[in-house]
N, C-alpha and C positions, 0 to 999 in steps of 0.2 A: 661407387659403385667397385663387386669383385673379379670375383670367379674366374677361365678361364682366359678370356678377355681382356677383363685388368691389369694381367698377371703378365702379360707380353710385355709392358715397360721395364718392368722390374726387372726380367729375363736377362730383358738386356743389355742393364745399365751392370749387371756381373757375371757375364755369360759362359768368362776363362778369365779359372784357375789355376793354374800352379804351384810347384814343390816350393817361390824359394821363396823359404818361410824359414824367421830366423831363428836357428838354435831351444832359445825358450818356446815359441809354440810350439814346436816341433816337439817337446820333450810329454809340453801340457795334453797340444790336440789330438789323443787317445782317448781321455776325460769327454770329450763333447761333442757328441753327438755317430761318434766310432768316424768322426772324421776321415775323409781320401789318406789314410797312411796305410793298412791294410789290401791284403792284394785282392781283387774285385769274387765275390762268390753268385754273382748275374749278371745272367748276360739277356737283352734287348736285341732280339730279332727283326731286321723287317721283308716283309714279303710284301711288297707294295703293287699284289695286281687286287685291280675291280675292275666288273665287269663296266665299271663305266665310270663320271667325272660327277659328285657329288657335289650341289652349287657353289654348298660354306667348304670343300676340301680346300684346301695346298699343301697336303703334303707329298711329298714322292710318290710317287705310283706311275702303272699300267698297267691301260684302258686294255680290256682284253675282249671287247664287245659285249653283248646280253645270248649269242643266243648257241656260242660253244658249248656241251658239257666239257670240263677241264677234267671232272674225275677220269672219263672214260675217256681221253685219248690225251697222244702228247699233244703235250702241244709247245714250241719249240722255244720260244716264248719265254718261259718259267721251266724247261729241261737247260738251257742255258746260264738263266741268273742263275738257279739253285746251284745249279758247278761253282760257276763265278763265288758264289755265298762262299760255296765252301771250300772253293782254295783262299781267301780269304781270311777264315778259320783258323785251315793248316798257316797262311804265312803270320800267325797271329805271334811278335815276340809274348811269348809268358814274363808280367807281373813281373816275377818275384821264383827264386829257385824253387818254393817252397806254398808253389797256389793249394789252396782250399778247395778242393771238389764242386763245385757251382751248386747253389743252394732254391736257384729258381732262372729260370726260365721264358725271357716274353717274349714268342710270340707276331710285334705285329705285326700293320697295318696301314692302307689297302684292306685287304681281304681274303690273308691268311685258310678262310677254309676254303679258295679255288686255286686254291696247289692243293695236289693229288696227294693220300698220308704216304707216297712209296716215295713219292721227292720230300715230305718233310722230316719220313723215317731217317734219310740227309744227310741233316740238315743236324740234327735230336743227337748223328753215328755221332759227328762231324765231331761239335760239341763235348760228346759222351772221353772222343777219342785224344782231344788239345786238353781239354781241363780234368776232364771228369762231369761226369753228373750224381750227385746221396742218393740211391734210396728211394729218400724218402721229402728228393725237392719236391718244387711247387713248379709246374708246369702250364699255364700260360695262356690259351692258342685266345685269339678276336675270331669271331664269323660270327658272319651274315645267313641272315632267317636266306630262306630258297639256293640257297649254294650246299649244300651238305643232306644227306640223308640217311636214314640209322646204321645203317653203312660203315660210312664212312667217324661213323660219331664212331661205333666200335672201333679200330681198322686207327683212327685216332688212341682212346683208351688202350688199347698192346699198344699202341706202343711207348705212352705213360704221360700222356694230357690227362691231365685232372685238374683243370678249374679251364672252363670255358665260361669269356667277354662276350652277350650276347648285341648285336649294334642295332637293339629296337628303336632309338630317334622318339620315334614317334608311334601314338594307335588310333593317330586318325588318317585317315585312306587319300583327302587331295592335302594336311600336310608334306608326309612323302611326297608326294609326288611335286610339291613345291618345290622338297631340296632337291631334285632330282635325285631319290632312290630306288636300286633296283627293285626293291620288294612289294610287298605293298604286305596289308594288312593280316588276310591265312597264313600268312607265309613267318608270321609269327609266331601264331599260336602252331601251326605246325614245326616250325624250330624251339619251342618251348616244349613239346608235347617230346619230343624225340629230343630231349636233353634230361629227360626223367624220367624214360621210359630205358634211357637205357645206363641211366642213372648213375649220372655225372650229380657226388655233392653239393662241390665246390659251383660254383657258377651265378654269377653279374647280369644284369640289362643293364645301358649307354640309354641315358635317354637323353635330349637337346631342350631347353627352354628357349624360351625366348624368340622362336621361329619370330615368321613376317604370319600374318591375322591370327595367330595362337587363341588363342582369349583364355582362357582365365578356365571355366567351363573344363576345356582343353584338356588343361595342366594339368584337372582333378581326375578330369577321366584314367587320364592317361600313365598317371599316380596310380590312381584302382587299381587296375590294375596286373596291377607291377606286384604289387599290393600281395595281388592274387593269385600271382603266376607265383607265388615267397621261393623266390632267389634268395639266397647268402650273402648278398652282393645289390648293392645302386649304385653306376655313376649316373651323381646330375650335372653338366657339364650350360656350361648357360652360352647361347651360341656371339662367336666370336666372327664379323666382317672384316673378313682381308679381301689386303686394294686386292688382289693377283685373283680372286674368282667369281665366277657369274655374279655370289649376292654382292662383291662388291661392287656391282657396272648396274645393279637393280637396286643399292639401298643404297641409305645411308644417316648409317650411330642413331636409338636418336628416337626417327622421324618415324610415318606410319611408312608403311603395311607393319613395322615393326613397336612390340615394342616398347615404352616408358623404359626411361632405369627405374620408376614410381615402378612401373605395374612388370619390373624384370624383379626388383624386389620382390616386388609379389609371389610371384612365380618360386624364388630362394626358401622367401616362410612359410609357403605350404613347400613344399618338401622336408621341409627341413620337420616341418608339427608333424605334418602326415605321416612323411618315415620314421618318425621319434615313434611319436606314437601306437606305431605296430612293431617293436622290438629291433627298429635300427638303431646303432652307432652312429650319430654323426663322429666318425672319427680324425676327416680330415676335406678341409672347406667341399669341394667336389667328392665325397665317401662316406657314404651307410653300409652297413653292415649288423651280420646275426652275430651274435659274443661265438669269441674265440676263429672271424671268417674276415680278420681282415688280408687284406692283400699280401703276400708276404716283396712281392718284386716293388709291385708303390710305394712297398715302406722301401725299402734300399734308398731309392728316392730321397724320398721326406726325412731320413739319419744321416740323409749323405755319408751313405756308404761311399767304394769304390762299384759300378759296376762296365761291363765290356758292354760297346753298341756291336752290328755290326746287320753287311747291308746298305740297302741308298737310303744317302739322308743320315743316316744311326749317326750315333752324339753315344760316345766312351766318354769315363771317366774315369782316371788310373790312374796316376802317385799324386791326386787333389790338384792332377791337370785337366781342362772339357775341352774334345775336340771330336769334331763331324766331320765325316765322309763327303764323297760328293753328292749332289744331290740328280745328276743328271746320266744314264746312264753309262753310255760315250766312256762321263769320265772317267763313272767308277770305277767299270772295265778298270780299263787308263788307271787308278792308285790300289789300283791287286794287284796288276801286274809289274806295277813299275815297286809294293812290296812284296813281291813273291820278291824279286832279284836286292832288297834289302834295300833300296833306295829311297820309304819313306820309314818314316815314323807317325806320322800323320798328329804329332802336341809339337803343335805351337805356340806363343801365346805369354806373353810375360804376365801378371799379375801383383796383389797388396798383398798385404796381411790383413787389407780392409777392407779387400774383394772379401774375403774366404769370410770376414766377419757377418758381411753381407748375410751370402748365400743360409746363416746359421740362421741368418735369422730372421730371414723369409721362408723358408723350406718350414722349424720351426713350426715360422703362427702361422701357418696354412693347414694345420693339425691339431687336435682335441685336446694332445699333450700338452706343448708348450715350450716354450726354452725354458729352459735348466741351468736358474741362472748359474748355478757353482761352478759349474763347469766348465759357463760363456766367461766367469770372470778373472777363472784361473791362464782359464789357453792369451785370455785377451784384456785382460788387466779392469779393474774394481773404480778410474775413474771412467772409462767408459758407458759400466758400467749402469753404475748410479745415474748418469748423464740420462739414461736409457727409461730408467726411472722413474726417474723426476718425470720425464718429456709425456709419461705417459699415464702421470698422477692424476690431471682433469678426466681424464678416462678413463680413468676405472673411477671416480664420482660419479660418471656418467654411464655403467655398467657397459662397458663399451672395452673393455680391458681388465683382468682379474691377476688378482694376486693369488698363488699363494704356498698354502708352507712346506714340509715337509713328510707332512700328512696328506696333501694335497686342502687341503681344507683351506674357505677364500680367506682373504686377509681383504677388511677395508680401508680405507686411505687414511680415513682419522685413526687409524692404532701408531698406525708411526708418524712418525713427529720430523726427525730428517732420514732419507730410506739408507744413507751410509753408517750413521752408530747403530743400525737394527736390522743387519745384510741380513749379520751370517747368525741367529735369531732368529728369527718371522720369515721373511723369503727367503725361497726356496725353487720355485715357480713362476712366466708368465706365460697366461693364453690371451683371445683371442672371448668372446664371449657368444655365445650358438644361440639364431641366430646376427642379431644386433653387428656385431663385431668385426663377421669374418662377414658381413655386407662391406663392413666399412675397413676392408682387409690391402688398399689401398694405401689406401690416407695412412691409415693409421703405422705402417710400415717402413714408405717412404720419410715419416718423422724420422723411424730409428739411420732407416741409413743419412739425413739432413748428418745425424750425430753420428754415424762413423764416415760420410766422409763428405767433407763443408763446403 
């Protein structure tokens, strides 16, 4: 079984990538999925404020309470954090003397729509002053129903926010309550109406499947209502039960009232079928979009490009190195103070070329585009690539893995007597099938990992 929950162990196995590559890999790496040698052109900004913590959430957040109006009145917790955040941005060392302006900015959380627009403006101004922001940059913001009105939406749009990720999660009141969500179903429809009437062209709906007591009929209704709302993008996440959450104390994965693995797989297949039949491209394991509306910022991750991260618990990927900020506010404030003094740079860890190869395999196979075999061979050598292709041959025959030629036409396993002898002439890409291959992505990617790092 795949999805967000299944990727946790894979992510942890290569979370630190460094720039300690051999000269050969360094020379060829730019061919491979725009490997992280170019300066970042994307920034993730963590705005950790929520009205309360959802029962499934283990993100670093600051719970504000649900009674006060944070847009109309100064909340010192928000203003103080934003000040620290802007100081972090200002103190960050540029990764290159020729840094490009940011092409994507993602304001995530938490619930960023709880931050008053004037403070969002401060963050965007800090990014612009430090790095520059392209005039046509994609600027995304996560927003929860019930946390913004039309006036706030228009003000955010005037600041440059041009993409909204709406945290719906479910259209059933009982599921929203059981998840600890702060909004109701009525507020979902109000939020959708605000987004539409304000003229936000590019917007996404986020849904969660495999929730406690969720039935196929409930999931089908959520998908139907999502399609009816006509967002340009839909993200579908399978519930991950984290140990240090309320759900982690209440439920054991695979046991009632959580759906079984087979039921979760059926939820995934239902989403793939219904959204596909409604004109949405399934371009990444958890992501669907109308033509031309792939999330540019998230594509930075899937293509293994460099990116900046700012704020509590956020991660950066710069110069081949991944590093994170502290998850606790007090430690984060100290981190920024040390950054201003020049006593920290946040970049630690040593990895090997095999870690980079595993990184590329997992990120590529999350997407419908798949793994570019020519680039992979030029960066890491033909021997490991041939081994990967051979280990996947039985899964090609079963329809779980797909081989493609230069024109992205499917190549059957029986068309190749030996992979190595016909590689240059026939195979160009490798991807997982939708939905069955995606559903077994954990196991399939682990097969490649076993060859890269035996």
